N, C-alpha and C positions, 0 to 999 in steps of 0.2 A: 662316609660321610664330603659332602660336594662344598666346598671353597667358594667364599660369596662376596670380596671384600670387608666391611669390617665387621661380619659379623661372627671374628675369632678375632683376636687379639698379635697384632702385627706381626705378621712372619711367623704365625705360634707351627708352621706346617713345614716351613722351608730348614730346609741342609745350609749348615752351616760352610761344611766343604762337602765343593763340590765336582766331582773327577768329567772330569774330559777327555777317559781314556778310549770309555768307545761308550757315541753315541747315535740317536735315531735324525734323522734328517728334517726340515720343516718341508714336507711336502705337501701343497695345495689343494684340499678334497681328500686328505686320505683321513692325511695325520689327523683328527680329530677325535676329542676327549674321547668316547669308545676305539678307538684303534688306539690311543695311550691306554685303558683302561689295561686293554689285550696283551699286550709289548709288555705291560707293568707285570702279569702274573708269568710272565718268558720269561723276563731276567729282573731283580735286584735294584740292578745296581748300572745297568745302563741310563744316561742320559738321554731324556726325551725332551723333543721343545715342540709343541705348536703350530699348528699352519700360521702362513703372514697372517697378520691383522694390519691393515690404517691407520693410522694414525685419527685420519677422516672419522673410521667407523667405530672409532671408543672416544673419541669429544664426541663424534655428535647422533653420533648410533645409537645400538643395544646394548649396551658395556656386557651387561651379563649375559649374554646368547655367546658370548664374545669371548667374556675374560674366567665362566664360570669352569671348571674344573673336581674330579673326583678326587682324595686329599691323598688317595692311595697310585696317586699316577706320579706325585715327586719323588725323586730333583724333577725336575720340571722348569724351561724358558721356556717364555715367550717372545715370536720373531714379530717384532714389529717391519711397519714400511713405511718410512716417511721421512724426511728433507726438516723441515724445520725442527732450530733446533726447541725451543719455547711448547710446540706438539709434542717432541719427538719425549721431553723430561718428562712434560703433566702425563702421559705418557706410560713413563717408565717408572712410574710414583703410583700408580694403575696398578702396574702387576705388581707391585712392591706391596699394595693392602690387598690386592687379590690374594695375595700367597705365592708367588712366582719364586722361583731360583735364581733367576738365573733373568737379560733381556739381555736381544740379541738384535741385532740391526743388520735388514737384507741388500746388500751390498750387490748380491752376482743379481739375480733375476731377470732377465730379457725382455719380456714377456712388451711386447706394443704395450699395450694397456697400464705397464708397471710403468714407463717411460716419458706414456702423457702423462702424469702425475708425477716428474719427475724427484723415482728413484730408483734401486733397487740395480743393476748393472751398472745406469748409466752416472750413476755419485760417483763410480773410482774416477769418472774429470776432473771433480771439483772434489777433490782430499781433507783443503783447505773446507768446507762445507759439513766434509760430514765434521773431519775432528770438532770442532764447534758442536755438532749435534751431543758427539759420548760426552766431549766436559759437560755440555747443559746432562746430560743422564744422569754421570757421574757426580755431577753435585746436589742433585734432584735424590738421591736414590743410595741407600748400603752396600745395594744388596749386586752380583756383579757385572757387568757391559762387554757386552764381543761382538765382536762383526762379521758376521758373516761375507763374505768377498772371492772374487775369478781373481788368474791371475793375470789378466790383463782382457780386456776390450779389445771385439772387431781385430783382424788380421795381423796387426801389429804386436809380436811378439816375442817386445822388450822386457828383458826384468827388472833393466832399472825401472819402470815404471811400478813394478807392483810392490817393491822393494823399495821405493819413496812414496806411494800409497804408505805399506804397514807404518813406514817411521810416520811419516804423520801426524799417522791417528793413533802410536803412539806417547810420542810429545802431551797431547790430550789425554794420559793417560789411559787405554785398551791393553790389555796382557794378553788376551785372546783370541786370535782371529782363526774364524775354523775356512780356511781355505781349499774351495772347485778346483783342484786341477785343468780347467780348460780356460778357455777364454770365450767371454760375453759377443758374441755378432750379435751388434742390435738391426746389425739387417739385413733382409735374403732368410733369415735360419726361424722353424718356430718353432717356443721355446725348449718340444718336446728333440727338437733337432739340437736343438743349440744344449740337450745333455748329452748328443753321440756322437756329433760331425767334428764341431775343434776336434784338436787330439787331444790327450792327452798328456801331458804333462811335469809328470810329478818327484822331477830332480830342478822344476823350479819350488816347489811348498820347501822341499829336503836343504840345499840355501836357504833359503828365507831362514830356517830353521838356526842354519850356520852362522848368517850372517846378525839374525837378531838372540843366541844366548840364552836372554833371560827372561824371554818371551814365549806364550802355550803357543804349539802348531797344532789345530786340528784339520786331515787331510781327509777332503771327499772326493768323489767321484770316479764308476768303474770298478767298487771296489764287493766283487758277490765271495771272497772266497777268503777260510781261513785265514788260508796260510796265507793268502794278502796281507790283509790285517796281522801278521807278529812278522809278514817284514815291515810293515810302514811303518811299527812302532820301536823298533830298531832306530830312524832318522828325527821322528814327530811324535809329542805329545801322546797326542788323540790320532781316531778314526771314526771318521761319520761318515757312516752309513742307508742307504736309502730307499731305493726299486726293492731290491732284496731280501731288505729287511722287511718291509712290506706284503713282497708275495710270495714269501717263503718265509710266516716270522716262527717259526720251528727254530733257525737259526738260533733262534734270541738267546736258546734257552740251553743252547751251551754258549754263555757264555758268562755266565755267573764263574761257574770253575774254570775255564779255558782261559781268563785272563784276571781274573778277579782273586783266584783261590773260596770262591766260594760251594761249598756244594750242595746245598744245604735243599735247591732244586733241582739236584741231577736224577731223579730216582720219580717224578710227576713223569704223567704221560699226556702225549693227545687228548685220549677219552677224561683225563682229570679238567684238564682246562681249560676242552669246551665245556664242560658239567654251569665250573666256574660261571664261565659268561653264560652259561643260561639264567643259571640267578643272577645274576647283571644284567641281562635281558629284562626276566623276569620285575628286576625291582625299577629299572627305569620307564617301563612301562606301568605303574600304577604310582610310582613317586609323578612324571611327566607325562604320560601317553605316550613314552614314542615305542613306535611300530620297531620290533623285534629283528627284519630288515635291513634299519639301515644303524642296523647293528654287527648282523652278525654279513654283513659285507669283507667285512675289517681284517673276518675270519678264516674264508673264501679258501687259503691256501693253509691252514694248518694240515691237514690232510697232502701238503703235498711229496707226492714220489709215491707213494701208500696205493696199495692195488687199490680199486672202490674210491679212491679221491676222487674221481670224475662222476661218480654220480652223488658221491654223499655230494659237493660242491652243489649237483644240479637239486637239492632238494633241497639244503639250504637258501638251493637261489631262486625256487621257484614259489612269485604272485600268489599262483591257487591258494597258495599255504600259507597264507594272512592271516588267515582269520586264525590259526590253530595257537594255541599255545607252542610256546619252546621247546616247554621241554618232545610235547609231542613230534613234532619238528623233529628234537633230536634222535627220537625213538624211529624216525621215519629213515633217516636218515642214517643210520644201523642196522635195519630190518631187509635180510637179504635180498637181491632184485626179484622180482616174477620170473 
């Protein structure tokens, strides 16, 4: 079922209690609705996030294109990019009307394009403005309003800076902070380098939890192993995973049993997930004319580390096969190499 505005009762599919224990990060051009559908097949409990959507795109653009999602993706948060409190409030109402479980404000993206729009990581320099936006959204909706941010900007590694930022937003009512444990360098680094070059300082996020024990903190950045998740959960309330979860989606299949004591999906296989995705591809083609390639790209890491994975990826990536139905492509992908 596609969630689409007020075509159903307000929040009829949203979750009353959201767990931030394990989250999949919002990733531009990656975590679209098809990616999230795959991730939900692998984990019932992980909180999923949309790609960042700007307030301008929602107010002036094609809302359905940006907001529609499959009810199977829930619980699901919408990440907004913007700084004008009235616009943020309007878009938060749209998120609630559409059935999202949470609305999240991006205060961590360092790209020059985002800076020109006066939002993202540069907003950390204006905590009062961010607080006004948080308050406006909280006044407009009943779903949670959260903030994703860095531990600092540029090369100044002052804990006081991020502490005061969190303190100001907490006075506006924000209770959950998703913290990428790196500074954002606003000049001289690409967005890719900003995810790798500034040093990780997990201890700064741990210290925020110590200084604000009543608030919820979710740590993000450089986390690639289950053992790391377990270690971080001794210090903070939740962990957000990004690129590793995308490139190795089968990792998500461990999470429900490991972190939520839910073994219902423990026996599922990669082949069963692939078959469910093939069924989904056929449905999307019939309903919306969606080519299977735009969906299959998100599952190319599903057989990561297995024998034959490279050939399997090549078949699912072969545009010469685009005219074939996905059932036939799957059969070719599993056929022994000539």
